[in-house]
KEFIKOL-610615 format. One record per residue (C-alpha): x, y, z. Coordinates in steps of 0.25 Angstrom, whole numbers. Last residue first. Layout:
<setors>
       x       y       z
       X       Y       Z
...
</setors>
This chain:
<setors>
       x       y       z
   -1177      74     392
   -1171      61     389
   -1175      62     374
   -1167      75     373
   -1154      69     378
   -1155      58     368
   -1157      67     357
   -1145      76     362
   -1136      64     362
   -1140      59     348
   -1138      73     342
   -1124      74     348
   -1121      60     342
   -1126      65     329
   -1117      77     329
   -1105      68     333
   -1108      59     322
   -1108      71     312
   -1095      76     318
   -1089      62     315
   -1091      63     300
   -1101      55     291
   -1094      51     278
   -1088      38     284
   -1102      33     288
   -1109      36     301
   -1122      30     300
   -1131      33     311
   -1143      23     312
   -1155      25     320
   -1167      15     323
   -1173       7     311
   -1168      -7     308
   -1172     -10     294
   -1175       4     290
   -1161       8     293
   -1159      18     305
   -1162      32     304
   -1150      41     305
   -1149      46     291
   -1148      61     293
   -1144      70     305
   -1148      85     304
   -1154      88     317
   -1168      86     311
   -1164      72     307
   -1159      69     321
   -1172      73     327
   -1180      65     317
   -1171      53     319
   -1171      54     334
   -1186      55     335
   -1188      43     326
   -1178      35     335
   -1186      39     347
   -1199      34     340
   -1192      21     337
   -1190      19     352
   -1178      19     361
   -1167      23     351
   -1160      15     341
   -1146      13     336
   -1137      11     323
   -1124      17     321
   -1120      14     307
   -1105      15     302
   -1097      11     314
   -1106      -1     316
   -1108      -7     329
   -1104     -22     330
   -1097     -22     344
   -1107     -13     350
   -1120     -21     346
   -1128     -14     336
   -1141      -6     338
   -1136       5     347
   -1147      10     356
   -1148      25     359
   -1155      29     371
   -1149      17     378
   -1140      24     388
   -1135      33     377
   -1121      29     380
   -1120      18     370
   -1127      26     359
   -1117      38     360
   -1105      29     360
   -1110      23     348
   -1112      36     341
   -1098      42     344
   -1091      28     342
   -1097      28     328
   -1091      41     324
   -1078      38     330
   -1077      25     323
   -1080      31     310
   -1069      41     312
   -1059      31     315
   -1063      22     303
   -1061      34     294
   -1047      35     300
   -1044      21     297
   -1051      22     283
   -1042      33     278
   -1038      47     280
   -1052      54     282
   -1049      65     272
   -1040      59     261
   -1043      44     262
   -1057      44     266
   -1061      56     258
   -1054      50     246
   -1062      38     248
   -1075      46     249
   -1072      54     236
   -1070      40     229
   -1084      35     234
   -1090      48     229
   -1084      45     215
   -1090      31     216
   -1103      36     219
   -1103      46     207
   -1098      36     197
   -1108      26     200
   -1103      16     190
   -1108      15     175
   -1105       0     171
   -1092      -8     173
   -1085       3     179
   -1080      -3     193
   -1066      -5     186
   -1073     -12     175
   -1065     -25     177
   -1068     -25     192
   -1083     -22     189
   -1085     -34     180
   -1077     -42     190
   -1087     -39     201
   -1098     -46     193
   -1112     -41     195
   -1111     -32     183
   -1107     -43     174
   -1118     -52     179
   -1112     -64     186
   -1111     -78     179
   -1095     -78     179
   -1095     -73     193
   -1102     -86     199
   -1093     -98     197
   -1079     -91     197
   -1081     -81     208
   -1077     -90     220
   -1066     -96     213
   -1058     -83     216
   -1054     -73     205
   -1064     -63     210
   -1061     -65     225
   -1046     -64     222
   -1049     -49     217
   -1054     -45     231
   -1067     -37     229
   -1069     -23     235
   -1083     -17     231
   -1087      -3     232
   -1102       0     229
   -1106      12     222
   -1120      19     221
   -1123      25     235
   -1114      36     239
   -1100      35     245
   -1090      28     254
   -1096      27     268
   -1111      23     266
   -1116      23     252
   -1105      16     245
   -1108       2     244
   -1098      -7     250
   -1092     -21     245
   -1081     -29     250
   -1076     -42     244
   -1065     -52     247
   -1063     -46     261
   -1051     -47     270
   -1043     -37     261
   -1053     -26     265
   -1049     -26     280
   -1056     -12     281
   -1052       1     286
   -1064      10     290
   -1076      17     284
   -1072      13     270
   -1083       3     269
   -1092       3     281
   -1106       3     275
   -1105      -5     263
   -1095     -15     268
   -1102     -27     263
   -1091     -38     265
   -1087     -50     257
   -1077     -59     263
   -1071     -70     255
   -1068     -83     263
   -1054     -87     268
   -1052     -74     277
   -1065     -79     285
   -1076     -70     289
   -1079     -56     295
   -1070     -44     296
   -1071     -35     309
   -1079     -23     314
   -1092     -28     308
   -1102     -17     308
   -1117     -16     313
   -1126      -4     312
   -1139     -11     309
   -1142      -5     296
   -1128      -1     292
   -1122     -16     293
   -1107     -14     292
   -1097     -25     287
   -1108     -33     279
   -1104     -48     277
   -1101     -58     267
   -1093     -71     267
   -1088     -77     255
   -1088     -91     247
   -1090     -98     260
   -1082    -110     262
   -1073    -105     274
   -1086    -104     282
   -1089     -92     291
   -1094     -94     305
   -1098     -81     312
   -1103     -80     326
   -1089     -81     333
   -1085     -69     324
   -1095     -61     331
   -1108     -57     323
   -1113     -43     322
   -1124     -36     330
   -1137     -29     330
   -1142     -37     318
   -1156     -39     324
   -1151     -50     333
   -1158     -61     324
   -1153     -55     311
   -1138     -55     315
   -1135     -66     305
   -1123     -74     304
   -1116     -83     293
   -1128     -81     284
   -1126     -92     273
   -1125     -91     258
   -1127    -100     246
   -1128     -94     232
   -1132     -81     225
   -1146     -78     230
   -1142     -80     244
   -1131     -70     243
   -1141     -59     238
   -1151     -63     250
   -1140     -61     260
   -1134     -47     256
   -1146     -39     262
   -1144     -46     275
   -1130     -40     276
   -1137     -27     274
   -1147     -28     285
   -1138     -34     296
   -1127     -44     300
   -1129     -56     291
   -1116     -62     288
   -1115     -69     275
   -1108     -82     271
   -1107     -87     257
   -1112    -101     256
   -1104    -113     250
   -1109    -118     237
   -1105    -107     228
   -1111    -105     214
   -1114     -90     216
   -1108     -85     229
   -1096     -75     226
   -1100     -67     214
   -1116     -67     215
   -1114     -67     230
   -1106     -54     230
   -1114     -47     219
   -1127     -49     226
   -1124     -42     240
   -1115     -33     231
   -1127     -27     224
   -1133     -23     237
   -1120     -17     242
   -1123      -6     231
   -1127      -9     217
   -1115      -2     210
   -1100      -6     210
   -1087       1     213
   -1076     -10     214
   -1063     -11     221
   -1055     -24     217
   -1046     -30     228
   -1033     -37     225
   -1026     -23     225
   -1026     -22     240
   -1036     -14     248
   -1030      -5     259
   -1044       0     262
   -1042      15     260
   -1032      12     249
   -1040       2     241
   -1053      11     242
   -1045      23     237
   -1039      15     225
   -1053      11     221
   -1058      25     222
   -1046      30     214
   -1048      20     203
   -1063      22     202
   -1061      38     202
   -1050      36     191
   -1060      28     182
   -1070      40     185
   -1060      50     179
   -1057      42     167
   -1071      42     163
   -1080      30     161
   -1089      33     173
   -1092      45     166
   -1094      58     175
   -1108      64     175
   -1112      62     190
   -1098      66     194
   -1101      80     188
   -1090      84     178
   -1077      92     178
   -1068      80     179
   -1058      84     190
   -1068      92     198
   -1080      82     198
   -1091      92     195
   -1105      95     199
   -1107      81     206
   -1092      81     210
   -1093      94     218
   -1104      88     227
   -1097      75     228
   -1084      83     233
   -1093      90     243
   -1099      76     247
   -1085      70     249
   -1081      81     258
   -1093      79     267
   -1091      64     268
   -1102      56     263
   -1114      52     272
   -1121      38     270
   -1130      33     260
   -1133      26     268
   -1134      24     283
   -1137      39     284
   -1130      47     295
   -1130      60     287
   -1125      71     297
   -1115      78     288
   -1124      78     276
   -1134      86     284
   -1124      97     285
   -1126     100     270
   -1112     104     264
</setors>
């Protein structure tokens, strides 16, 4: 296996586990139990129907998800969900949906909601440059809102909620694209969760949607959903078992392999969380003891376990760091174009030894600059 794959700190698409990559390599030539390339297996085959069923069951088992949730595998990424959610839940409503604006990606969801109906931003971190998240005292949610929406982990700014937001009597909708299946999740407290699969759980092309059955039968949907385009109606995909049109067979199969890896090799989400916390603690500890050489971007209480963002003293020093890290075999460390700086994304597929290697490089880089 190419050693550079082990040192891929890209913010997305993210690194995949090495054992999964080896299985994918084989599957591109031939899926053993089928005898065909994964790229040429029919989405109408009994084999693929079994893949969908197993993947649904794996996600249910990993999250402890009850039977009153549907598990869907859709296309269009989180960007399509930015529109599907308000098209389904907000059209025809008079009370505004409530959105929490914590960074780049939660900001992308706002215009889509505004097009469909009334919405209000409960809190925005724009004035402070999105360096922290709101405390509970800063959030006042309404019992009349059709739903609340927030992003659990902001990949660009390196911010992550370590608690569940909102009211239990208002449907919660959460974009978990960048921390889904990275840790245990109180899934039953959410009415709808969506997560595109280019961070922790697979390649781009498929989006996992968990939706509570009661939400689809609720009065919330009766006005709007009858007028939705068929492809943008969640019920279409529920009835078709995520096979309403040609689904991304390859991407779904890789997500299946990742769930098997989480269950059989890692040992579940509690163990995955321990590993991810060890990786993050290693890097944040290094930043904090660097005496300002490395400057963590996010407030300590809100730091992401998935995306470690930081700056150096000058843009020139950051470019030197990026050039030398690339020469040393590390990939994907440049910060997002919206913020610049440095970003080390440490998703599920990135192993602890890779983070240890990066920490060693960073300590050495700091020493060399002080000579």
